[in-house]
N, C-alpha and C positions, 0 to 999 in steps of 0.2 A: 106032699111035703115038695118042698124048694128048693132047688137042684141050683147053688150056684159056685159058678168058674170063674178062678181068679189066675188071668195068668202072665206069669212071671211075679218073681220073688224078689224086687231088689229096696236098697235101701229106702226108699219111699213105702212102703207096703205095711210095716209093720202097725203099724195101728188101727188100717184098715182090715186087719188079718184080723188082728185081737179083737177090735168089735163085732166080728161080722160071726166068729167066732163062739164066740159069746153067744150072741144070737141063736145061734143052730142049740141051744143048751134048754133055751124055755122059749123055743117056737118051730114051727114043724120045718126045721128045712136043713140042708144039708150042703156041706163044704169043701168043694174042691181046690185044691192049689195044685196047679200047675207048672212048672222049672223045669227048665233044660236040667241042673243039679238037685236032684232026687232029695240025697242029705240035705241038703241046703232048708228043700221047703218041708220035709218031715220034723228040722231042728227048729223052724219058726212055726209051725201047728201046735207044738206042742203034746201030742198026744190029747189033746182035747175032743168030748164028747160029739160025735158027725162030724168030725172035719178028717180029710184023708189026699193025705197025697199023692202026688200023679209027675212022673217025668215026660218028658215034653219037648220033642225041638218042632219048636213052632212049625221050622222050612216042611217037615213031614206034613206032607198035604190028607194023606190018608190017616193017619192018626189026629191030627187035629180035626179033621171035621168030625169023627167017630167021635169025639172026646165033647164038640159042642153039642151035638146031638140028645146027650146025657143029660147035660141042662136046660134053666129055662131062661139061665140069666149069668151074660156074661160082661167081668169086669178085664178089660184091657189094660195091666201095667207094665208095657211093651213098651219098647220106644216107638215114638210117634208113627214113624214112617211105617210100623206094623199095622196100625188099627184097621185100616182101609182091610188087608186083609179080611181080618179075622169081622168086620163087620160085616162086609160082603158076604162069610158062613152064616152067619146071623141072622144076617136077612132071609136066605136061601133057606134055611132049617127053622125058621121062624123065633127066634131067640131075643130077648129083650141085650141090647147092649148100653154100655157106660165106662167111661177114659175122663181124666183128670183134662188131656190134650184137648189144643186147639184145633176145632172143626174144622177140614180141611174139604179141601172143593170134594178131591172126591167121595166124602161123606155125603156133603147136600144132593149130589149125582144120585142117590140114594132114596130123599128124602120122598117121593114119589112112592116109593116101595114101601119103603118102612111105611108111610100110611097107611095103603092097600091092604099091608097085612096086619093096621092093628097092636103094630109093636113102639115101642117107647127106646129111641135111640138118647142118649146125654150125654154130651162133652161139656168140657171146660169145664168141670165140676171139684177143681181140685185147691190150689192157693190162686195163683196167678197163673191160668183164665183159674176163676173162682168163687174165690172168695170175695176176691176183688168184685167180681159182676155182682154178685149178692149183695155187696155192702150200699156199695154204690149208687145201685135200682133201690133198695127200702129207700134211702136218702132224697134218689132224684121222683119216686113216685110222692113221698110225703108233700114234697114239695111241689110237684102238679095239682096235688087234689089238694092244697092250701089255696091255688089260683098264683103259683109264683113260678119265674120264670129263670131258668138255668142259662148263665151268660157264659158260663167258664168251668171246665172241669179237668182238674191232672189230677194223676193217680199215680203213685209208683210204689212200687216193690224190690224190697232184696232180701235175700237168704244168706245171712253174714255169722259170724261169730259173734259168742254172748261176751260179752265187757272183760271178763278172767279169763276165757279164752284167749284173746288177742295177745297173740305171743310173738309174733312177727312184725317186723315193720308195714306189711301189706295189711294188718289183722284181715286176713282171710285165710279161710280156707274152705277145701271141696266139700259142701254140704248135697252137692247132685251133679249131675251127669257134668263129667269133666272136661267132653268133647264141647257139651252143651255153652260151659263156660269160654272155652277158648277161643268157641265161631262167635260167639254172641253182639248183637248190632253188624255184621255183616250184612250188603245192600244197600239201599238207601232208605232211613227212618224218615215219616211223613208223618206231617201232624197241620194243625192251623192256631193261628195265635194271632187273636185282634181282626177274626178276618182275613189275613193270610197267609194261604197256604205257604209253606214250608219243607225245603227237602235237604236232608241231612245225607250225604256221603258217605262211607264208613273211614275214610281217613279224615271228615271232620267229625266224626262223630264223638268221642272223648275229649276235643275239646268244648263240644257245646253241652256246659255243664249247669246244672241250677240247683242251689247249696238248700239241702231240706232238713227240718229240723224239730228232734224229739226231747222233749223235759226231758233231763237227766240223762240222755245219752250223745248229747251232741249233736256236730252237724255230719252230713253224707252227700256225696256227688249222687247227684239223679240225673240220668242223662236219655233221652226219647229214646221208645220201642219201635223194629221198625214198621208198624202199619197206624197209628193212632185215627185215623180218618175212618175205617170201616166202624171203627166205633161207633160214630154219632149215630148209625142206623139200628144197632144193636140196642143199644140204649133209651132210643125214640128223643135223641138232641139234633136233628138231623141240620137245624140253624143254628147251632150254635157258634158263636163266634171263637173257640179257645176249647181247644180238645187236646190234650196230651197222656200217653199213657206211658209212663218209665218206669228204669232199672232203677235200684239201687246200691250205693257201693260205700265203702268208709272215704271220708272226706280224707284229696292227695290219691288215690287207688286208680280212677281213673288217667291221671294226668302221668304216672308211673306204666300202666298200661298200653299208653297209648306209643310207649318206646319201641312196643316189637308190633302195632298196628304200623307207624311210619316205618319200619326196617322192614316191611313184608314178613314179619315171621310168625303170624297168623293165616298167610297163605296157606289154602290147602287145595289147589289146583294143581300143583306138578310136584314131581316125586325127588328127592334127592336120594343121595346111594353116598355116603361119607367114610370114609378109612375107620374102621375099627376102632382108633387109638383116638379119635378123635374127642378134642374138650371141650367144656361148654364152653370157654374162650374161644378158640378155635371158630366155633358152630357161632356164636356172634358176632365175630370179626369178619364172617362169610358174604355178612349182610352191610358189611360198612366199605369202606372206599377201599384202593390200595394205597399208601403213603409210606414208605419204607422206614421214616424219620418221626414217627408220633407212633404213640402206645395205643389201641384198642380203648381204651378211658378218653385220651385227646379226640381219637377220631369220633367216638361218639357224642362226646361233650360239644363238638363243630357243628356235627352233622342234627343237631335234636337240636332246637331254641326253645330256650327256658330249662335250661337242663340243670336241677338245684341241686342241693342237698340232699333232701329227702327222699327226689326220685334215683337218684346216686346211691342211697344205702335201699332199696328195696331189689334196684336191679344183682347190686353187690352181692344182696343175703339169700339172692338167690344162687349165688355161684359163680354167674355168667364172667367173675372177673382174675375166676381161679383156674385151676388144671384138673378139675375132677375128668372122668371119661362120660360122656353124653349115656344118660341109657339107652337108647335104640340110635342107629344111625342109619339107618334104610326108612323114609316116610315121607309124608310130605311136611313142610316145616312145622305147620301146625302141629301135625301130631308127634311130632318130636319135641315142639316145647309143650303141650299135653303131655308127655311123659316125664319130663322135668321138674314139672309143674303136681303132679300126679305125687313123687317122692318129697318134696318141700312143702307141701300144701298139706299134705295127710293130715285126718282128723283120729285122735289119738283117742284110744276107753273113757278117755276123764274128760275128752274137751263137749264143751256144749254151743250148740249154734242158737239165731237167732234170727226169728223171722218181723221186718220192720214194711209194713206199710201203712201210706197215707194218702189220703182223697183231699183237694182243697178246689174247693166248691166255692166261686160266685152266684149269689142267687139274687134279681131280681122281686124288692116285696113291694110291699103301699109304701112302707117306710125309709125305704131306700135300695144301697147294696148291701146283702148281708156277706160275710166270709164263714163258711164252714168249716173247720178241718178237723177231718175225722180219722183217728190214727190207730194200729194195732200194733202191740208188742207181743211177740209168744216167746218164751224161754225155752229150749230142750233140755233135758233131764241126765240124757248122755250122747255117746256117739251111736249109738243105736237106734235109739229114743229121740230123736232127733227133733227139733219146732218145725223142719222141713217136711218129718214123713209126720207127723199129727198135720195139719195143716195141710196138706195134699191128700192124706189119707181119709181122715176124720168125714170131711165134706162129702164125698162119696161113699161111704160106707151107709152114714145119716140117709142119703139120698135114697139108696137101695132097702136101708131099711126098711122107708117111707113108704114107698112104690111096693113093697113085696106087703105091707102091712094095709096097701090102698088106701092109705093117707095121700096119694100125687097120684091121681085119676086122668092123667095125658095120654097124647099116644102120636107117633111124629117123631122127628129130629128136632131137638132142642140145645138151647144151653140154659144155666140156669136164672132167666132173669122174670121169672116171672112171678110173682109174689106165692101161689102155691107150692112152687119151689123153694124158693130161698126162705120164704118166712120161719118155715118150722128147723128148714138148718139152719139158720142162725139163729134160733129158739135153744137147739140144742147145744150148737157151738157153745154160745154164754154157758150152758147152765154147766161143763166140760175148760171153764176158764179163756177160751177164746172169744174177746168180745173188742170192738170199738172202742173208744175213749171221743165223745165228741165238745168240738169249741166253737162257740159264735162268737159272731164281734160284728157293729156296723163300720163300716169304712166308707 
């Protein structure tokens, strides 16, 4: 019997849990879900056969290592910075390891040890990263097998609201870790376009937008992710002249979010200690110049270039021009902003989310330059069974299932860019309604 351990039962784990719990009913497997909240873990497992909930404080080293020793394979659904901690335990005790997060440098340092012990460590097997890699590599390898050359590749992904749930001016609510949303894009984004290297500092990021269209859904803002350049090697496109990976938001979101960036309200580097009676208006005003003759609205309009009505409406809707008290008054500007947004961007039980992803290829063929647009749209069922949870959890669940069935016969440290990994996963995702629509045209 194989014992699977899932560490963390957060929002994105529900499809993963359901898939693997169901597999335990027909295959020789046991599933353990370990979470700091035992009652929550028990509720998610629904008393299904061959499943067990455990309470675990991940920082309790002895308890964590004892639990890992009991298992054959560990899936980390913890915050990304905790993955290396768990991976080191897996390496020490000879357990296979899976995560949906980016492969870190700490993980790469374990490569030789993973290979020496004949273990299989798979990272970046969720949505983005994950499905983006798999679907892109399918097109890239097909083009290469046809003797064609990829000369441009842009890929965008966003976790948003389904149109029927877009009930606020931002057309956005949290379907993922709120902290990651607030801090998104910090640092310098890097990509290459027509052979020119481009570096976009954070204060310019939300000005550098590309309009991405999905038939029937309208326009989206696409902005570059932090590091697109390293993926040239991952995808085997070292000589490509254009390579960009980006994030999608609804049209107009980035212009309004840029107000917070320009004011410094996304700064996580220092702590504020404000009076307990501080209002949202006063919090906003603390980032504006002093002028006793002008209102907060006037000062903001003077400071922010092209401060149009749709942008004003978004800021106003969040309550920044009113006198509601701050939900918290101590912490970094980013953490206070996050607390404000968590109240306003809460996903209600009836809300449905949406995942949109689009790959844009230019491919050199004997007949000329061909454009390939490959698009994915996935809708959630409700606030629990979200499209985000589905697209993050199912690829990893399928990968674990295939590995334990002996259908992925690989060892070492991997991301899902090999046909042996991505082909069967994409096929199973397609059977579950997660599939891309491809369009081609000569340009």
